[in-house]
C-alpha positions as CSV (number, residue, x, y, z in Angstrom):
1,M,85.4,92.1,129.0
2,R,86.7,94.9,126.9
3,Y,88.9,92.9,124.7
4,I,89.0,89.5,122.9
5,Q,91.6,86.9,122.6
6,M,93.2,86.7,119.1
7,N,93.8,83.2,117.7
8,D,94.8,82.0,114.2
9,E,91.2,81.6,113.0
10,L,90.3,85.2,114.2
11,Y,93.5,86.7,112.8
12,D,92.7,85.1,109.4
13,Y,89.2,86.6,109.7
14,V,90.7,90.0,110.3
15,T,93.2,89.9,107.4
16,S,90.7,88.5,105.0
17,H,88.2,91.2,105.7
18,S,90.7,94.0,104.9
19,N,90.0,95.9,101.7
20,P,91.9,95.4,99.4
21,G,93.0,91.9,100.1
22,D,96.6,90.5,100.3
23,D,99.0,92.8,98.5
24,P,101.0,90.8,95.8
25,V,104.2,92.8,96.3
26,A,104.2,92.6,100.0
27,T,103.4,88.7,99.7
28,R,106.4,88.4,97.5
29,L,108.7,90.4,99.8
30,A,107.7,88.3,102.7
31,E,108.4,85.1,100.8
32,L,111.8,86.2,99.7
33,T,112.7,87.3,103.0
34,R,111.9,83.9,104.4
35,E,114.0,82.4,101.6
36,R,117.0,84.7,102.1
37,F,116.9,85.4,105.8
38,A,114.9,82.7,107.4
39,D,116.3,83.3,111.0
40,Q,115.3,86.9,110.8
41,A,112.1,86.8,108.9
42,G,109.9,87.3,111.9
43,M,111.2,90.8,112.1
44,N,108.9,91.6,109.1
45,I,105.6,93.3,110.0
46,G,102.4,91.7,108.7
47,Q,100.2,93.0,106.1
48,D,97.6,93.9,108.8
49,Q,100.2,96.3,110.5
50,G,101.3,97.5,107.0
51,R,97.8,98.5,106.1
52,F,97.7,100.3,109.7
53,L,100.9,102.3,108.9
54,A,99.7,103.3,105.4
55,T,96.4,104.5,106.9
56,L,98.2,106.6,109.2
57,V,100.3,108.1,106.5
58,A,97.4,108.8,104.5
59,I,95.1,110.3,106.8
60,S,97.8,112.5,108.5
61,G,98.8,113.8,105.1
62,A,102.5,113.1,106.2
63,Q,105.0,114.6,103.8
64,N,108.2,113.8,105.8
65,V,108.4,110.3,107.3
66,V,111.3,108.7,109.2
67,E,111.8,105.0,109.8
68,V,114.3,103.6,112.4
69,G,115.1,100.0,111.5
70,T,114.3,98.9,107.8
71,F,115.3,95.2,107.5
72,T,114.0,94.0,104.1
73,G,111.8,97.1,103.7
74,M,108.2,95.8,104.3
75,S,107.2,98.7,106.7
76,A,108.8,101.2,104.2
77,L,107.0,99.7,101.3
78,W,103.6,100.3,102.9
79,M,104.4,103.8,104.2
80,A,106.1,104.9,101.0
81,R,103.0,104.0,98.8
82,A,100.7,106.1,101.2
83,L,102.9,109.1,100.7
84,P,101.3,112.2,98.8
85,D,103.2,113.6,95.8
86,G,106.5,114.9,96.9
87,G,106.5,113.0,100.1
88,R,109.8,111.5,101.4
89,L,110.6,108.6,103.5
90,T,114.1,108.5,105.2
91,C,115.1,105.1,106.6
92,F,117.9,104.6,109.0
93,D,119.5,101.1,109.4
94,I,122.7,99.7,110.9
95,T,123.5,97.5,107.8
96,D,123.0,97.3,104.1
97,R,122.9,93.5,104.3
98,Y,119.1,93.5,103.4
99,L,118.9,96.5,101.2
100,D,119.0,94.7,97.8
101,T,116.0,92.8,98.9
102,A,114.3,96.0,100.0
103,R,115.0,97.9,96.9
104,S,113.7,95.2,94.6
105,A,110.2,95.4,96.4
106,W,110.4,99.1,96.4
107,T,111.1,99.1,92.6
108,E,108.4,96.7,91.9
109,A,105.8,98.9,93.7
110,G,107.1,102.0,92.1
111,V,108.2,103.8,95.2
112,L,112.0,103.6,95.1
113,D,112.4,107.3,94.2
114,R,110.5,108.2,97.5
115,I,112.9,106.4,99.8
116,E,116.3,107.5,101.0
117,V,118.3,104.9,103.2
118,E,121.1,106.0,105.5
119,I,123.3,103.2,106.8
120,G,124.9,103.6,110.2
121,P,123.9,104.1,113.9
122,A,120.4,105.6,113.8
123,A,121.1,107.9,116.7
124,N,123.7,109.6,114.7
125,G,121.6,110.0,111.6
126,L,118.6,111.3,113.8
127,A,120.8,113.7,115.5
128,A,121.9,115.0,112.1
129,L,118.4,115.9,111.0
130,P,117.4,119.5,111.1
131,D,116.5,120.7,114.5
132,E,113.4,122.4,113.7
133,P,110.0,120.5,113.8
134,H,109.6,118.8,110.3
135,V,108.9,115.0,110.8
136,D,105.4,114.3,110.3
137,L,105.4,110.6,111.1
138,A,108.2,108.3,112.5
139,F,108.2,104.5,112.9
140,I,110.6,103.1,115.3
141,D,111.3,99.3,114.9
142,A,115.0,98.7,115.6
143,D,117.1,97.6,118.6
144,K,115.1,97.7,121.7
145,T,117.7,99.2,123.9
146,G,117.9,102.3,121.7
147,Y,114.1,103.2,121.8
148,Q,114.4,105.7,124.4
149,T,117.3,107.5,122.5
150,Y,115.3,107.4,119.3
151,L,112.2,109.0,120.9
152,D,114.2,111.7,122.7
153,L,115.8,112.6,119.3
154,L,112.5,112.6,117.3
155,L,110.1,114.3,119.7
156,P,111.5,117.9,119.4
157,R,111.6,117.3,115.5
158,L,108.0,116.3,115.2
159,S,105.8,118.8,113.4
160,D,102.6,120.2,115.0
161,R,100.7,117.2,113.8
162,G,103.6,114.7,114.1
163,L,103.2,111.1,115.2
164,I,105.7,108.5,116.5
165,V,104.8,105.0,116.0
166,V,106.8,102.5,118.1
167,D,106.7,98.7,117.4
168,N,107.0,95.6,119.5
169,V,105.9,97.2,122.7
170,L,104.1,94.0,123.9
171,W,107.2,91.8,122.9
172,S,105.1,88.7,122.6
173,G,103.8,89.3,126.0
174,A,107.2,89.1,127.8
175,V,106.8,92.7,129.0
176,V,104.3,91.4,131.7
177,D,106.3,88.4,132.6
178,E,108.7,89.2,135.3
179,Q,110.6,86.0,134.9
180,V,112.0,87.4,131.5
181,Q,114.9,89.6,132.2
182,D,116.9,89.7,129.0
183,A,118.2,93.2,128.0
184,N,115.5,93.7,125.2
185,T,112.6,92.9,127.4
186,V,113.9,95.0,130.2
187,A,114.6,97.9,127.9
188,L,111.0,97.7,126.6
189,R,109.5,97.5,130.0
190,E,111.5,100.7,131.0
191,F,110.5,102.4,127.7
192,N,107.0,101.6,128.1
193,D,106.8,102.8,131.8
194,G,108.6,106.0,130.9
195,V,106.3,106.9,128.2
196,A,103.3,106.3,130.3
197,A,104.7,108.5,133.1
198,R,105.6,111.6,130.8
199,D,103.4,114.6,131.0
200,D,104.7,116.1,127.7
201,V,103.3,113.4,125.4
202,Q,99.9,111.8,124.7
203,A,100.3,108.1,124.2
204,V,98.1,105.1,123.4
205,M,99.2,101.5,123.2
206,L,97.3,99.1,120.7
207,P,97.4,95.4,120.3
208,V,98.2,95.5,116.7
209,G,100.9,93.1,115.6
210,D,103.2,92.7,118.4
211,G,102.0,95.8,120.1
212,V,102.3,99.6,118.8
213,T,102.3,102.7,120.7
214,L,101.3,105.9,119.2
215,I,102.9,109.1,120.7
216,R,102.4,112.7,119.9
217,R,103.6,115.8,121.7
218,R,100.9,117.7,123.9
């Protein structure tokens, strides 16, 4: 067996053996999100995935980072703190409903000045970015039916060392349950199959959080 089954006890072990431990700003943001937006709170990434994203930003030396889908700003918080001096994070979200909550956490963490938020359809915002390769890292975590469009818009804009990180690719396991046929699940299956079949990218799917795929151009 080349994998292990994750359970609550093992997950707690994994998170408790990260260094440093629980981040107070992220913890407060998660609590505030649950208080204000209980029905959507599950959209936040966990601190394990936050550290993973921050590590990717740090080791890649990313200067220009793009996020598609921001919600209350948890992933942006982790990525922005890992940016080098002069680094910028551009966030695209369809609504400003959650922006005050996000900005309060970003302000507390001292990263508000590194983050620009554009409200509106993400496809329009991505299409308006400069055409030349300049994006060092992109995190896609928005409407699942839009994933393919976002990937197609981001790939030609990736820098030579650029990386795209796509969230929720396992969708709580529903991607392998053929009895689940809702629009989001079907879109994710088609997206995953399409990425695996491409010959112009290198991709690896990892069981981090709800599943992430790392994609780079060949």
